[in-house]
N, CA, C and O atoms as a MOPAC input file, in Angstrom:
PM7 MOZYME 1SCF
protein

 N      0.50400 1    -1.15200 1     0.00500 1
 C      0.36300 1    -0.38400 1     0.29300 1
 C      0.63800 1     1.18400 1     0.09600 1
 O      1.28200 1     1.75500 1     0.97700 1
 N      0.19800 1     1.88600 1    -0.97600 1
 C      1.48500 1     3.03600 1    -0.35000 1
 C      0.46800 1     4.23000 1    -0.59500 1
 O     -0.66600 1     4.13400 1    -1.06600 1
 N      1.31600 1     5.70700 1    -0.04700 1
 C      0.85200 1     6.63800 1     0.82500 1
 C     -1.16700 1     7.52400 1     0.44900 1
 O     -2.09800 1     7.97000 1     1.11900 1
 N     -0.79700 1     7.28800 1    -1.10600 1
 C     -1.69500 1     7.59400 1    -2.11600 1
 C     -2.75000 1     6.63600 1    -1.65800 1
 O     -3.83500 1     7.13900 1    -1.36300 1
 N     -2.61400 1     5.33900 1    -1.54800 1
 C     -3.73700 1     4.81200 1    -1.29400 1
 C     -4.45300 1     4.33700 1    -0.08400 1
 O     -5.56700 1     3.81400 1    -0.03700 1
 N     -3.50100 1     4.64800 1     1.04500 1
 C     -3.88300 1     4.99500 1     2.12400 1
 C     -4.95200 1     5.86100 1     2.17500 1
 O     -6.11400 1     5.50900 1     2.38300 1
 N     -4.60100 1     6.91100 1     2.00000 1
 C     -5.27900 1     8.44300 1     1.58000 1
 C     -6.58300 1     7.97600 1     1.26600 1
 O     -7.56500 1     8.04600 1     2.00400 1
 N     -6.50900 1     7.31600 1    -0.30400 1
 C     -7.67200 1     6.91400 1    -0.55700 1
 C     -8.46800 1     6.03700 1     0.37400 1
 O     -9.63900 1     6.26100 1     0.67900 1
 N     -8.01200 1     5.39300 1     0.64500 1
 C     -9.08800 1     4.46600 1     0.97500 1
 C     -9.66700 1     4.89300 1     2.71200 1
 O    -10.57400 1     4.30100 1     3.29600 1
 N     -8.73000 1     6.24100 1     3.35600 1
 C     -9.63700 1     7.21000 1     4.45700 1
 C    -10.64700 1     8.50100 1     4.19700 1
 O    -11.45900 1     9.18200 1     4.82400 1
 N    -10.10600 1     8.40500 1     2.94800 1
 C    -10.55500 1     9.85700 1     2.22500 1
 C    -12.13700 1     9.43800 1     2.44100 1
 O    -12.76700 1    10.49100 1     2.52800 1
 N    -12.92400 1     8.42700 1     2.54800 1
 C    -14.16400 1     7.89600 1     2.59900 1
 C    -15.42100 1     8.29600 1     3.68600 1
 O    -16.57500 1     8.72600 1     3.66200 1
 N    -13.94400 1     7.66400 1     5.06100 1
 C    -14.70400 1     8.29200 1     6.45900 1
 C    -14.58600 1     9.72100 1     7.55000 1
 O    -13.63700 1    10.46800 1     7.79100 1
 N    -15.71900 1     9.69900 1     7.95400 1
 C    -15.66200 1    11.54400 1     8.02700 1
 C    -14.27400 1    11.22000 1     8.98900 1
 O    -13.87200 1    10.13200 1     9.40000 1
 N    -13.80400 1    12.34400 1     9.14900 1
 C    -12.31300 1    12.70100 1     9.31700 1
 C    -11.93800 1    13.01200 1    10.54800 1
 O    -10.80100 1    13.45600 1    10.70800 1
 N    -13.28900 1    12.75100 1    12.26800 1
 C    -13.28700 1    13.05100 1    12.56900 1
 C    -13.74800 1    11.65000 1    14.04100 1
 O    -14.17700 1    11.53700 1    15.18900 1
 N    -13.00200 1    10.52700 1    12.29700 1
 C    -13.01000 1     9.64500 1    13.63400 1
 C    -12.07500 1     9.31900 1    14.01900 1
 O    -11.08000 1     9.89100 1    13.57600 1
 N    -11.87000 1     8.11000 1    15.15700 1
 C    -10.54700 1     7.88800 1    15.61200 1
 C    -10.46100 1     6.65300 1    15.19300 1
 O    -11.47100 1     5.96900 1    15.36800 1
 N     -9.44600 1     6.09900 1    14.63000 1
 C     -8.29800 1     5.37600 1    14.01800 1
 C     -7.54400 1     4.38200 1    15.06200 1
 O     -6.77500 1     4.57600 1    16.00300 1
 N     -8.40800 1     2.64700 1    14.16000 1
 C     -7.03500 1     1.80500 1    15.39900 1
 C     -6.28700 1     1.50000 1    14.52600 1
 O     -6.12200 1     2.14600 1    13.49100 1
 N     -5.55600 1     0.14200 1    14.92400 1
 C     -4.98900 1    -0.30400 1    14.23700 1
 C     -5.37600 1    -2.07000 1    14.37100 1
 O     -5.09600 1    -2.49900 1    15.49000 1
 N     -5.96000 1    -3.11800 1    13.41800 1
 C     -6.42600 1    -3.99100 1    13.86800 1
 C     -5.65000 1    -5.49200 1    14.12800 1
 O     -5.01500 1    -4.86200 1    13.28100 1
 N     -5.18800 1    -6.50900 1    14.35200 1
 C     -4.03400 1    -6.84900 1    14.00200 1
 C     -3.95600 1    -8.40800 1    14.47100 1
 O     -4.33600 1    -8.47100 1    15.64000 1
 N     -3.66300 1    -9.44100 1    14.06000 1
 C     -3.33300 1   -10.73300 1    14.01100 1
 C     -5.02600 1   -11.08800 1    13.95500 1
 O     -6.05300 1   -10.79100 1    14.56600 1
 N     -4.55300 1   -11.99200 1    12.70800 1
 C     -6.54800 1   -12.02700 1    12.43400 1
 C     -7.21100 1   -13.43600 1    13.34600 1
 O     -8.28400 1   -13.54400 1    13.93900 1
 N     -6.43900 1   -14.10600 1    13.22200 1
 C     -7.09200 1   -15.01700 1    15.07400 1
 C     -7.52600 1   -14.61500 1    15.91200 1
 O     -8.27000 1   -15.18500 1    16.71000 1
 N     -7.08600 1   -13.32900 1    15.91900 1
 C     -7.58100 1   -13.12100 1    18.00100 1
 C     -7.49900 1   -11.62100 1    17.50800 1
 O     -6.60400 1   -10.85300 1    17.85900 1
 N     -8.29000 1   -11.36900 1    16.85500 1
 C     -8.31600 1    -9.59100 1    16.32600 1
 C     -7.49800 1    -8.81700 1    17.84800 1
 O     -7.92500 1    -9.13900 1    18.95700 1
 N     -6.46600 1    -7.93000 1    17.73400 1
 C     -6.70700 1    -6.83000 1    19.10700 1
 C     -6.69600 1    -6.31300 1    18.16200 1
 O     -6.64000 1    -6.76600 1    17.01800 1
 N     -6.78000 1    -4.70700 1    18.73700 1
 C     -7.29800 1    -3.01700 1    19.12500 1
 C     -6.12100 1    -2.68600 1    19.48900 1
 O     -5.82800 1    -3.00400 1    20.64200 1
 N     -5.25900 1    -2.08800 1    18.81400 1
 C     -4.32900 1    -1.39200 1    18.81300 1
 C     -5.05800 1     0.50500 1    18.59100 1
 O     -5.95000 1     0.76700 1    17.78400 1
 N     -4.54900 1     1.30300 1    19.29600 1
 C     -3.66300 1     2.59000 1    19.26800 1
 C     -2.93800 1     3.03600 1    18.30400 1
 O     -1.92700 1     2.33500 1    18.24900 1
 N     -2.92100 1     4.24400 1    17.11500 1
 C     -2.19200 1     4.51100 1    16.34900 1
 C     -0.92700 1     5.71700 1    17.33100 1
 O     -1.16500 1     6.68100 1    18.05900 1
 N     -0.03200 1     5.28500 1    17.03900 1
 C      0.87000 1     5.61500 1    17.81000 1
 C      1.61000 1     6.88900 1    16.80200 1
 O      1.05000 1     7.28400 1    15.77900 1
 N      3.09000 1     7.49600 1    17.33100 1
 C      3.98700 1     7.74000 1    15.72200 1
 C      3.48500 1     7.70000 1    14.70000 1
 O      2.36100 1     7.20400 1    14.77400 1
 N      3.86600 1     8.08600 1    13.41500 1
 C      4.29500 1     8.86900 1    12.50600 1
 C      5.63700 1     9.01800 1    11.88100 1
 O      6.30600 1    10.04100 1    12.02500 1
 N      6.06300 1     7.88900 1    11.11500 1
 C      7.33100 1     8.56900 1    10.65000 1
 C      7.79600 1     7.93200 1     9.68500 1
 O      7.07600 1     6.96600 1     9.43300 1
 N      8.92300 1     8.04100 1     8.82300 1
 C      9.50400 1     8.09400 1     7.08400 1
 C     11.43900 1     7.82200 1     7.55400 1
 O     12.37800 1     8.58000 1     7.79700 1
 N     11.25200 1     6.32200 1     7.48200 1
 C     12.63300 1     5.90000 1     7.17700 1
 C     12.34500 1     4.62000 1     6.17100 1
 O     11.40100 1     3.83000 1     6.19600 1
 N     13.53000 1     4.68500 1     5.23700 1
 C     14.50100 1     3.67800 1     4.59100 1
 C     13.28100 1     4.16100 1     3.05300 1
 O     13.00100 1     3.41500 1     2.11500 1
 N     12.96700 1     5.06800 1     3.19100 1
 C     12.06300 1     4.74200 1     2.47100 1
 C     10.88700 1     4.94700 1     2.29500 1
 O     10.35000 1     5.70000 1     1.48300 1
 N     10.45500 1     4.29300 1     3.03900 1
 C      8.85400 1     3.78800 1     3.73400 1
 C      8.36700 1     4.47200 1     4.72400 1
 O      9.16700 1     4.83500 1     5.58600 1
 N      6.40700 1     4.96100 1     4.92000 1
 C      6.10000 1     5.77000 1     5.66600 1
 C      6.00500 1     5.16600 1     7.00700 1
 O      5.04900 1     5.91700 1     7.19900 1
 N      6.09700 1     4.51000 1     8.12200 1
 C      6.23200 1     3.90000 1     9.29500 1
 C      4.86900 1     4.11400 1    10.72100 1
 O      4.96000 1     4.40300 1    11.91400 1
 N      4.32200 1     3.96500 1    10.29200 1
 C      2.99400 1     4.14200 1    11.29600 1
 C      2.96300 1     3.03400 1    12.58000 1
 O      2.65100 1     1.85900 1    12.38200 1
 N      3.37600 1     3.62800 1    14.11100 1
 C      3.97800 1     2.88600 1    15.09600 1
 C      2.32200 1     2.86900 1    16.17100 1
 O      1.51900 1     3.79200 1    16.31000 1
 N      2.28400 1     1.51700 1    16.75200 1
 C      1.55600 1     1.97700 1    17.48400 1
 C      2.03500 1     2.34800 1    19.11600 1
 O      3.12800 1     2.25600 1    19.67600 1
 N      0.23600 1     2.96000 1    19.74700 1
 C      0.99500 1     3.52400 1    20.63800 1
 C      0.89700 1     2.00000 1    22.15900 1
 O      1.77600 1     1.52200 1    22.87600 1
 N     -0.71500 1     1.70200 1    22.03400 1
 C     -0.54000 1     0.75100 1    23.28500 1
 C     -1.78700 1    -0.25300 1    22.94600 1
 O     -2.89700 1     0.27200 1    22.85700 1
 N     -1.67400 1    -1.64800 1    22.75400 1
 C     -3.01400 1    -2.16200 1    22.82400 1
 C     -4.41500 1    -2.12500 1    23.93400 1
 O     -4.42700 1    -1.97800 1    25.15600 1
 N     -5.59200 1    -2.32900 1    22.92200 1
 C     -6.20300 1    -1.80800 1    23.91900 1
 C     -7.41400 1    -2.71200 1    24.00100 1
 O     -8.53000 1    -2.29400 1    24.30700 1
 N     -7.14300 1    -3.94200 1    23.72000 1
 C     -8.61200 1    -5.59200 1    23.57300 1
 C     -7.85300 1    -6.10600 1    22.92200 1
 O     -6.63000 1    -6.09100 1    22.78100 1
 N     -9.16900 1    -6.87500 1    22.26100 1
 C     -9.57200 1    -7.55500 1    21.45100 1
 C    -10.64900 1    -6.66800 1    20.08800 1
 O    -11.68600 1    -6.11200 1    20.44800 1
 N    -10.36300 1    -6.65900 1    19.06800 1
 C    -11.51100 1    -5.47500 1    18.45100 1
 C    -12.53700 1    -6.27700 1    18.66400 1
 O    -12.24000 1    -7.39600 1    19.08400 1
 N    -13.73900 1    -6.02500 1    18.48900 1
 C    -15.32400 1    -6.51700 1    18.07100 1
 C    -14.91500 1    -7.69500 1    16.90000 1
 O    -13.92000 1    -7.56500 1    16.18600 1
 N    -16.01300 1    -9.08200 1    16.80300 1
 C    -15.65700 1    -9.55200 1    15.79200 1
 C    -15.77900 1    -9.43500 1    14.30100 1
 O    -15.28500 1   -10.11800 1    13.40400 1
 N    -16.93200 1    -7.90000 1    14.26300 1
 C    -17.54400 1    -6.91000 1    13.14200 1
 C    -16.28200 1    -6.86400 1    12.43800 1
 O    -16.07800 1    -7.38100 1    11.33900 1
 N    -15.15700 1    -5.99200 1    13.37200 1
 C    -14.15200 1    -6.08200 1    12.50600 1
 C    -13.03800 1    -7.29400 1    11.66100 1
 O    -12.60100 1    -7.01700 1    10.54400 1
 N    -12.82000 1    -8.08500 1    12.07500 1
 C    -12.72700 1    -9.83500 1    11.38500 1
 C    -12.96200 1    -9.64400 1    10.71100 1
 O    -12.11900 1    -9.40000 1     9.84700 1
 N    -14.77900 1    -9.53200 1    10.33000 1
 C    -16.05300 1   -10.55100 1     9.42600 1
 C    -15.29400 1    -8.76200 1     7.84900 1
 O    -14.52200 1    -9.11500 1     6.95800 1
 N    -15.49100 1    -8.08200 1     7.88400 1
 C    -14.92700 1    -6.96800 1     7.59400 1
 C    -14.03300 1    -6.83700 1     6.87500 1
 O    -14.22100 1    -6.60500 1     5.68100 1
 N    -12.85200 1    -6.94600 1     7.39100 1
 C    -11.65100 1    -7.68400 1     6.96900 1
 C    -11.19900 1    -8.51900 1     6.10400 1
 O    -10.19900 1    -8.49600 1     5.38700 1
 N    -12.63900 1    -9.79700 1     6.34100 1
 C    -12.44000 1   -10.94100 1     5.59200 1
 C    -11.26200 1   -11.86800 1     6.47400 1
 O    -10.59100 1   -12.86700 1     6.21400 1
 N    -11.37900 1   -11.14900 1     7.40800 1
 C    -10.79300 1   -12.73500 1     8.45000 1
 C    -10.93100 1   -14.06400 1     8.46900 1
 O    -10.12100 1   -14.92500 1     8.12500 1
 N    -12.36700 1   -14.20500 1     9.03400 1
 C    -13.38800 1   -14.25900 1     9.43800 1
 C    -14.98800 1   -14.71000 1     7.97700 1
 O    -16.15900 1   -14.78900 1     8.34800 1

């Protein structure tokens, strides 16, 4: 995914909505977003902290289930 792809994907949402990162398809976890930086020619999005498990709906909409 490129920066342009990410901007395009996020463009359909209300810009006031909070953003979370879902990881681990088998037991989806919810993480808050930390810093965003550039290194090695890529943009990196850091995790701030884990908030718990993501709702089942997240896994379904991600195509993980």
